[in-house]
Structures are given as C-alpha cells and as structure tokens.
C-alpha positions as CSV (number, residue, x, y, z in Angstrom):
1,M,13.3,25.1,19.4
2,D,15.2,22.1,19.7
3,R,15.2,18.5,18.6
4,Y,12.6,16.4,20.3
5,R,12.0,12.7,21.5
6,S,8.9,10.8,23.1
7,Y,8.5,10.2,26.6
8,G,10.1,6.8,27.4
9,Q,10.4,4.8,30.2
10,N,13.6,6.5,31.6
11,D,12.0,9.9,31.4
12,D,9.4,12.1,33.1
13,Q,6.2,10.4,31.6
14,P,3.4,12.7,30.9
15,A,-0.4,11.9,31.5
16,Q,-1.0,8.9,29.5
17,V,-3.1,9.3,26.4
18,G,-5.7,8.6,23.7
19,D,-6.5,5.2,21.6
20,G,-2.6,4.8,20.6
21,S,-2.8,7.6,18.1
22,F,-1.0,10.2,20.6
23,I,3.1,10.3,21.0
24,G,5.1,12.7,23.9
25,V,7.5,13.9,22.6
26,D,10.8,15.6,24.2
27,E,14.2,16.7,22.7
28,Y,16.7,14.5,21.4
29,N,15.7,11.1,21.2
30,A,13.3,8.8,18.6
31,P,10.0,8.8,19.6
32,E,7.4,6.1,20.8
33,N,4.0,5.7,21.5
34,I,2.5,6.7,25.2
35,K,0.7,4.1,26.9
36,P,-3.0,4.0,26.4
37,G,-5.0,6.5,28.6
38,N,-7.3,9.9,28.6
39,V,-6.7,11.8,25.4
40,Q,-8.0,15.0,27.0
41,Q,-5.5,15.0,29.6
42,A,-2.8,14.8,26.7
43,V,-4.4,17.7,25.6
44,N,-4.3,19.7,28.6
45,H,-1.0,18.6,29.7
46,D,1.4,21.2,30.3
47,F,4.9,19.8,28.8
48,T,7.0,22.9,30.0
49,S,6.7,21.7,33.8
50,Q,8.8,19.0,32.7
51,D,12.2,20.7,33.8
52,G,13.6,24.0,33.1
53,N,15.2,23.1,29.7
54,T,13.6,20.5,28.0
55,R,10.6,21.9,25.2
56,G,7.5,19.2,25.1
57,G,4.6,18.6,23.6
58,F,2.4,15.9,21.6
59,V,2.4,14.3,18.3
60,C,-1.4,13.0,16.8
61,L,-0.6,10.4,14.7
62,P,-4.1,9.1,12.9
63,E,-2.6,5.9,11.4
64,L,-1.7,4.7,15.0
65,G,-5.1,5.1,16.3
66,A,-8.1,2.7,17.3
67,N,-9.5,3.4,13.9
68,P,-6.4,4.4,11.5
69,F,-7.1,5.4,7.5
70,R,-9.0,2.8,5.5
71,Q,-8.6,0.3,8.0
72,V,-11.9,-0.4,9.0
73,W,-13.0,-3.7,7.0
74,T,-16.1,-4.7,5.8
75,E,-17.3,-8.2,4.3
76,Q,-19.5,-8.0,1.1
77,T,-21.8,-10.1,-0.3
78,S,-20.6,-11.3,-3.8
79,G,-23.0,-13.5,-4.9
80,T,-20.9,-16.3,-5.9
81,A,-19.1,-19.2,-4.0
82,N,-16.3,-19.6,-6.6
83,N,-13.0,-18.4,-5.4
84,M,-12.1,-15.4,-6.6
85,S,-8.4,-14.7,-7.5
86,D,-7.9,-10.7,-8.3
87,V,-9.4,-7.1,-8.5
88,T,-8.7,-3.8,-10.2
89,Y,-10.7,-0.4,-10.8
90,G,-11.1,1.4,-13.9
91,Q,-13.9,3.0,-15.7
92,N,-15.6,3.9,-12.8
93,L,-16.0,0.2,-12.4
94,Y,-14.4,-2.8,-9.6
95,V,-13.8,-5.8,-11.6
96,A,-12.8,-9.1,-10.0
97,V,-12.2,-12.4,-11.5
98,G,-11.9,-16.1,-10.3
99,Q,-12.6,-19.4,-10.4
100,S,-14.6,-21.3,-13.5
101,S,-14.3,-18.2,-15.5
102,T,-15.9,-15.9,-12.9
103,I,-16.2,-11.9,-13.7
104,L,-17.7,-9.9,-11.3
105,S,-18.3,-5.5,-11.5
106,S,-19.5,-3.2,-8.7
107,P,-19.8,0.4,-9.3
108,D,-19.1,1.0,-5.2
109,G,-17.3,-2.5,-4.0
110,V,-20.8,-3.2,-2.0
111,T,-23.0,-4.6,-5.3
112,W,-21.5,-6.8,-7.2
113,T,-23.1,-8.2,-11.3
114,S,-21.8,-11.3,-12.6
115,R,-20.6,-10.7,-16.4
116,S,-20.1,-13.6,-18.9
117,S,-16.6,-14.5,-19.9
118,P,-16.2,-15.2,-23.7
119,V,-13.7,-18.3,-23.5
120,T,-13.7,-20.9,-20.5
121,I,-11.1,-20.6,-18.2
122,N,-10.5,-22.6,-15.5
123,I,-9.2,-19.9,-12.9
124,I,-8.6,-16.2,-14.1
125,D,-5.6,-15.2,-12.0
126,D,-4.8,-11.7,-12.9
127,I,-6.7,-8.7,-13.9
128,A,-5.2,-5.2,-14.3
129,F,-6.5,-1.7,-16.3
130,A,-4.3,0.4,-18.0
131,N,-4.7,2.5,-21.1
132,G,-8.7,2.2,-20.9
133,V,-8.8,-1.3,-21.2
134,F,-9.5,-4.1,-18.6
135,V,-6.9,-7.2,-19.7
136,A,-7.6,-10.8,-17.7
137,V,-5.6,-14.0,-18.0
138,G,-6.0,-17.3,-16.6
139,L,-4.6,-20.4,-15.5
140,S,-5.4,-22.8,-18.8
141,S,-4.6,-22.6,-22.3
142,S,-7.2,-20.4,-23.5
143,P,-7.2,-16.9,-25.1
144,I,-6.4,-13.8,-23.0
145,I,-9.8,-12.0,-22.7
146,Y,-10.3,-7.9,-22.4
147,S,-13.0,-5.1,-22.0
148,S,-12.9,-1.5,-22.6
149,D,-15.8,-0.9,-20.0
150,G,-15.5,-4.1,-17.4
151,I,-19.0,-5.2,-18.4
152,T,-18.5,-6.7,-22.0
153,W,-15.6,-9.2,-22.9
154,F,-13.8,-10.4,-25.7
155,A,-11.3,-12.8,-26.4
156,G,-7.7,-11.6,-27.8
157,S,-6.0,-13.7,-30.6
158,G,-4.4,-16.7,-30.4
159,T,-4.3,-19.1,-27.3
160,T,-2.0,-19.4,-24.3
161,T,-0.2,-22.9,-23.7
162,G,0.2,-22.6,-20.0
163,A,-0.7,-20.8,-16.5
164,V,-0.5,-16.8,-17.2
165,K,0.0,-15.5,-13.9
166,G,0.5,-11.7,-14.4
167,V,-0.2,-9.1,-16.7
168,A,0.7,-5.5,-17.2
169,Y,0.8,-2.5,-19.1
170,G,3.6,-0.3,-19.9
171,N,6.2,1.2,-22.6
172,S,3.3,1.1,-25.1
173,K,2.6,-2.5,-24.7
174,W,0.6,-5.1,-22.7
175,V,2.7,-7.7,-21.3
176,A,1.4,-11.0,-19.7
177,V,3.6,-13.5,-18.1
178,A,3.7,-17.3,-18.2
179,E,5.4,-20.0,-17.0
180,S,9.0,-19.6,-19.3
181,A,7.0,-17.7,-21.6
182,V,5.6,-14.2,-22.5
183,Y,2.9,-12.8,-24.5
184,I,2.8,-9.2,-25.4
185,S,0.2,-7.0,-27.4
186,S,0.9,-3.8,-29.0
187,T,-2.5,-3.8,-30.4
188,N,-4.1,-2.4,-27.1
189,A,-5.2,-6.5,-26.1
190,V,-6.6,-7.7,-29.2
191,S,-3.7,-9.1,-30.8
192,W,-1.2,-11.2,-28.9
193,T,2.3,-12.3,-29.9
194,A,3.7,-15.3,-27.9
195,T,7.8,-16.1,-27.2
196,S,8.5,-19.3,-25.3
197,G,11.8,-20.8,-23.8
198,I,12.0,-17.9,-21.4
199,S,13.8,-19.7,-18.6
200,A,13.5,-16.5,-16.4
201,L,10.0,-16.8,-16.1
202,A,9.9,-20.3,-15.1
203,N,8.4,-19.9,-12.0
204,V,6.9,-16.3,-12.3
205,T,4.2,-15.4,-9.9
206,S,3.4,-11.8,-10.3
207,L,3.9,-8.8,-12.7
208,S,4.3,-5.0,-12.1
209,F,5.2,-1.8,-14.2
210,A,6.7,1.2,-13.1
211,N,9.5,3.6,-13.9
212,G,10.1,2.2,-17.5
213,Y,10.5,-1.5,-15.9
214,F,8.4,-4.7,-15.6
215,V,9.2,-6.4,-12.5
216,A,8.1,-9.9,-11.9
217,T,8.0,-12.0,-9.0
218,T,8.8,-16.1,-9.0
219,S,8.1,-18.7,-6.4
220,T,11.8,-19.0,-5.9
221,P,13.5,-16.2,-4.0
222,T,14.4,-14.3,-7.3
223,L,12.7,-11.0,-8.7
224,V,13.5,-10.7,-12.5
225,R,13.5,-7.5,-14.6
226,S,12.5,-6.3,-17.9
227,T,12.5,-2.8,-20.1
228,D,10.5,-5.0,-23.4
229,G,9.0,-8.2,-22.2
230,L,11.6,-10.1,-24.0
231,T,14.9,-10.1,-22.0
232,W,14.6,-10.6,-18.6
233,T,17.2,-10.1,-15.9
234,N,17.6,-12.4,-12.3
235,V,18.0,-10.8,-8.7
236,T,18.0,-12.6,-5.8
237,P,17.4,-10.4,-2.9
238,S,19.5,-11.5,0.3
239,G,17.1,-14.0,2.7
240,A,14.3,-13.7,0.4
241,G,11.6,-16.6,0.2
242,Q,8.9,-17.4,-2.4
243,F,7.5,-14.4,-3.8
244,V,4.0,-14.1,-4.4
245,D,2.9,-10.2,-5.3
246,I,4.1,-7.2,-6.4
247,T,2.9,-3.5,-6.5
248,F,4.3,-0.2,-6.9
249,A,4.3,2.8,-5.0
250,R,6.0,5.7,-6.2
251,P,9.1,5.6,-6.0
252,Y,9.2,2.2,-4.8
253,F,8.7,-1.4,-6.1
254,V,7.2,-3.8,-3.0
255,A,7.5,-7.3,-3.2
256,L,6.0,-9.7,-0.7
257,D,7.0,-13.1,-0.3
258,V,4.7,-15.7,1.3
259,T,6.3,-15.2,5.2
260,G,5.8,-11.8,4.9
261,Q,8.8,-10.6,4.2
262,I,9.2,-7.4,2.2
263,F,11.6,-6.1,0.1
264,I,11.6,-2.6,-1.9
265,S,13.3,-1.0,-4.9
266,E,13.4,2.1,-6.8
267,D,15.0,0.3,-10.0
268,G,14.0,-3.7,-9.8
269,T,17.7,-4.4,-9.6
270,S,19.0,-3.2,-5.7
271,W,16.3,-4.5,-3.2
272,T,16.2,-3.8,0.8
273,K,14.3,-5.8,3.5
274,T,12.0,-3.8,5.5
275,R,10.0,-6.7,7.1
276,D,10.8,-9.8,8.5
277,A,8.8,-13.2,8.0
278,D,6.1,-13.7,11.0
279,G,4.6,-17.1,10.7
280,D,1.8,-16.8,8.3
281,T,1.1,-17.5,4.9
282,W,0.9,-14.0,2.9
283,N,-0.8,-13.5,-0.4
284,T,-1.1,-10.0,-1.9
285,I,0.0,-6.7,-1.9
286,T,-1.5,-3.7,-3.2
287,S,-1.2,0.6,-3.1
288,G,-3.6,3.3,-3.1
289,A,-4.1,6.9,-1.6
290,G,-0.7,7.1,0.3
291,M,-1.1,3.8,1.9
292,L,0.5,0.0,1.0
293,V,-1.6,-3.0,2.3
294,A,-0.6,-6.5,2.1
295,V,-3.3,-9.3,3.2
296,A,-2.4,-12.9,4.5
297,S,-4.3,-15.9,4.2
298,S,-6.8,-16.9,7.5
299,S,-4.7,-16.0,10.6
300,G,-7.1,-15.4,13.4
301,G,-8.4,-11.8,12.3
302,D,-4.9,-9.9,12.2
303,N,-4.3,-10.8,8.4
304,I,-3.5,-7.2,7.1
305,I,-0.6,-5.0,7.5
306,T,-0.1,-1.6,6.5
307,S,2.8,1.5,5.7
308,I,2.5,4.8,4.7
309,N,6.3,4.2,3.6
310,G,7.0,0.7,2.9
311,T,9.6,0.8,5.4
312,E,7.8,0.3,8.8
313,W,4.2,-2.1,8.5
314,I,1.5,-2.3,11.4
315,R,-0.6,-5.3,12.0
316,R,-4.3,-4.8,11.8
317,S,-7.0,-6.8,13.8
318,G,-10.7,-7.2,13.5
319,I,-10.4,-8.5,9.8
320,P,-12.7,-10.8,8.5
321,N,-10.7,-14.0,9.0
322,Y,-10.9,-15.7,5.5
323,A,-8.3,-16.9,2.8
324,W,-7.7,-13.9,1.0
325,N,-5.9,-13.9,-2.6
326,G,-6.0,-10.9,-4.4
327,S,-6.4,-6.9,-3.5
328,G,-6.7,-3.7,-5.2
329,Y,-7.4,0.0,-4.7
330,G,-9.6,2.7,-6.4
331,N,-11.8,5.6,-6.2
332,G,-11.5,6.0,-2.2
333,L,-11.8,1.8,-1.7
334,F,-9.2,-1.1,-0.8
335,V,-11.0,-4.3,-2.2
336,A,-10.0,-7.6,-1.5
337,V,-11.4,-11.2,-2.3
338,G,-10.8,-14.6,-1.6
339,D,-11.9,-18.1,-1.5
340,S,-15.7,-19.0,-1.8
341,G,-16.7,-15.9,-3.0
342,K,-15.7,-13.8,-0.2
343,I,-15.0,-9.7,-0.5
344,M,-14.1,-7.5,2.1
345,T,-13.8,-3.4,1.5
346,S,-12.2,-0.6,3.4
347,A,-13.3,2.9,2.7
348,N,-10.7,5.6,2.4
349,V,-12.0,8.8,4.3
350,N,-9.6,10.8,2.5
351,P,-7.6,12.3,4.8
352,T,-5.3,15.7,4.5
353,V,-3.5,15.4,7.3
354,Y,-1.3,12.6,8.8
355,A,0.2,14.4,11.6
356,S,-0.7,17.0,14.3
357,G,0.6,18.2,17.3
358,L,1.3,20.9,20.2
359,F,4.7,22.1,21.1
360,S,5.7,24.5,23.8
361,D,9.1,25.9,25.0
362,P,10.3,27.2,28.3
363,H,12.1,29.6,26.9
364,E,9.3,31.0,24.7
365,P,6.0,30.2,27.4
366,D,3.8,32.4,25.4
367,T,4.3,30.7,21.9
368,P,2.7,27.4,21.9
369,W,3.6,25.8,18.2
370,I,0.7,24.3,16.3
371,L,1.9,21.5,14.0
372,L,0.1,20.0,10.7
373,V,1.8,18.0,8.4
374,S,-0.2,16.4,5.0
375,F,0.9,14.3,2.4
376,P,-0.6,13.7,-1.4
377,L,-2.6,11.0,-1.4
378,E,-1.3,9.6,-4.4
379,S,2.5,8.2,-2.9
380,P,3.2,7.0,0.6
381,V,6.6,7.7,0.0
382,R,9.0,10.8,-0.5
383,Q,6.5,13.5,-1.0
384,S,6.9,17.2,-0.1
385,A,4.8,18.3,2.9
386,L,2.5,20.7,4.0
387,M,2.6,22.5,7.3
388,A,0.6,25.0,9.6
389,I,2.7,26.6,12.2
390,G,1.8,29.6,14.3
391,S,1.3,31.0,17.5
392,Q,-1.8,31.4,19.2
393,P,-4.2,33.3,19.4
394,N,-2.4,34.3,15.6
395,P,-3.9,32.3,12.7
396,P,-1.2,29.9,11.5
397,S,0.4,30.7,8.5
398,F,1.0,27.4,5.6
399,R,4.3,27.3,3.8
400,P,5.5,24.4,1.8
401,I,8.2,22.1,3.5
402,T,10.6,21.1,0.4
403,T,12.2,18.3,2.4
404,S,11.4,15.1,0.7
405,I,9.6,13.0,4.0
406,S,7.9,9.7,3.9
407,S,6.0,11.1,7.3
408,A,6.1,12.4,10.3
409,A,5.0,9.5,12.0
410,R,7.5,7.2,10.2
411,T,10.9,9.4,9.8
412,R,11.3,10.5,13.0
413,R,11.5,14.0,11.2
414,R,10.2,16.5,13.5
415,F,9.6,20.4,12.1
416,A,9.8,23.6,14.6
417,G,8.4,27.0,13.8
418,T,10.6,30.2,14.1
419,A,9.7,33.9,13.6
420,S,11.2,33.3,9.9
421,G,9.7,30.3,9.2
422,I,9.8,26.7,9.5
423,V,13.2,24.4,9.9
424,S,13.4,20.7,9.7
425,L,14.9,18.9,12.7
426,S,16.4,15.4,11.7
C-alpha cells in the first residue's frame, strides 16, 4: 500500500460525509476534512473506482465530530455567588477555591459542599494536590493552608507578605511563588520558609512542575525556570504576550498567554509557539486523559480550545458563556470555575480508539484493510499506538507500533497493513 492524502478541491471528490469527523484519503497529499454530508454514503463508498492507480478510503477521527471526546460541557450549581479561581482533584474529591475564603468540595463535580478555611483569605487564587496533600494559596497576607482530605483545612506556619499566585510540588518540596518572593516547605505544607528579593518572580502568574523543573509564567512575555525554587532563570519566547497559566502534558510544558497564544517546551528553556492570538481574553489551561483544554473569559460561547498534541488546536462552541478563571481534571472529568460561583464540567467517555478507517487498494481488490489507532489516555503526545489491521472476513490481529506519534489526526501520519505486518507511511 502507498502513501495517502485526502480528497481536496482539486481531486475526485468522494461522497460528502458525516459530522466533521470523517476524512477521505488518497495518495501523497496532506489530509483535510470532507465537507459535511451523509455518513452512510461514506461507509458504502467504493474508493477503488476513483482511478486505476489510486489507493483510497476514509478515516474516522472522533475528536473532529459534533460531540468530540470530553467536550460536552454542562453548567453545575455551586451554591455560592463568590468568584471562583481554581479547581483540582485528589483523594476522590474535586476541590475548588475562590473569593472570600471560599472552599468547595465535590465527589462528582455536580454536588458541591462549602468547607471552612482556617484563616481569612481575600481571594484563594490557586490550589494543587500532590504527595497526599491539598495546598491552597491566596492574594492576601495570610498563612498558606493545607488539607489531607480536602474537607478539613489547617494553616501552615508563618504569614505570606503579598499575593501568592501559584503552588506546585516537586523535587521533594512544595514551592509557592509570590511577587518577588518564594515560600518553600519540605514538611508537606506544615512549615514554610520565605525568601524575598527574587526579581524574576516580580510578575508571576502561575506555576507548574515536571521533569525536575519548576516553571512559572509571568504577566510579561517572560517565563522562568528553577530546580530548587530559589534560583530562577528567565526566558522570553519570541512573540509572546502576557502569560496567564501553564500546565504539563508529557513531554511538554504548555504555556498560555492572555491573547490565546500557546507555547510548548520540553525543558522550560526552549519554547515553540503553536497557536496565534485570536482576539479573546484567555485565562486558564489544563490537561488530562489525552486532552489539553484552554478556557477563555466570556466570548460568545466558543471560549474553549482543545488539542490532543499541544501543536494543533480546535475551537469548541456551545460552551456556557461566563468569565472562566480556573480549570482542572480528575477521574474522567474536566472542571472549570469562574465568576459568580459558576462551575461547568465535561465528562470523559474514556475512549480507547482515537481514529479508525477503511482503506482499499485497486491492486488488491479482495483485501480491504481495517485500521484502528488508540493512545494511552494519560498523555496527549508522543505515545506509542496500537493498531488492529487485517482483511475481511478474517479477524484483525493486534500489534504494537513502536513509532512515537501524537495522533493519526494530527501528525498526518498514515499506517498500512502488509502480509508481513504494519508499516508507517510518513
């Protein structure tokens, strides 16, 4: 079998198909979506009749469909009118934080219960769960608070002297970043040591940890990186704006700026822009189950973008139209929180197949090939795939593909079956 392309404007068009999730392919060119039409026509279409030499078929990419994975968002009732800042998941519990010392917890993202803060915090701005502990930080001079279960909260030692904007755990310590200061705990959030005068953190907005590095965003075009939380190195990606949030989706840090630009990096030093500005105001980004999700403030109900590889992004519509401030993922559920106590959730249907297809070859008319590609759900990028491929009526055989890929939908890589096994057609 040979290399494939999709049918475009200048090719023999196959029957129009589906809800946007089907792609028709022939040889040599890059794929693009077939115009909407009838799904059944695509299934029944005989691509071998296009000409005497062209191999062809179709691919179903569920992420492009009318109801893509994890992207049906439902507004929930929080029980508060306070502005909410952030949300995380741990100990079988979603925990959201916000204005006026607000702490909410939920076992399912639907029913939320108010919890008491041990101290008064004007705005609890960030929350994280790691090493068996929830830790939350705020925008006022107050202790950092922690909880082992998300329900009963305690105040750590000492008092912060300014707005603490991010907190993360790594290298056997908790690190909380503030304006020109850092707070570090090696006692699992009970005792904290403050270090001031860190100019690199003067405009810090968020913090993430992975691959041995703490990486923080700032409200300037600058990102900063540290291994110990004390010594920070600046980097300014070309074309960057004011950064608002950062997440990690193996193997990339993914940083979002307020205009919707997105930058990715494996080491926190070398950054590549993967999305341009779009005119909206973007606030938060998170990852989980093989999907990256970024959320904007209110922008007409299309204020979410998603990606399965960090490099190509799809705009979503039909989103509850409020000012969304923070987001998180856990136990098959994305959760976003916003102003006036707004909370919305998007369920994960736990897909194992991200692409499937049927290909035919005029030189092998009795051998229609079936293709299934699936990905480990813990990462959206660079994971091995598993493909089932075979000829009817024989059942397909399953073999691993060791080639590291991000998605059949996104890398433009195609696979074909031969008598001896599976080959990759790049």
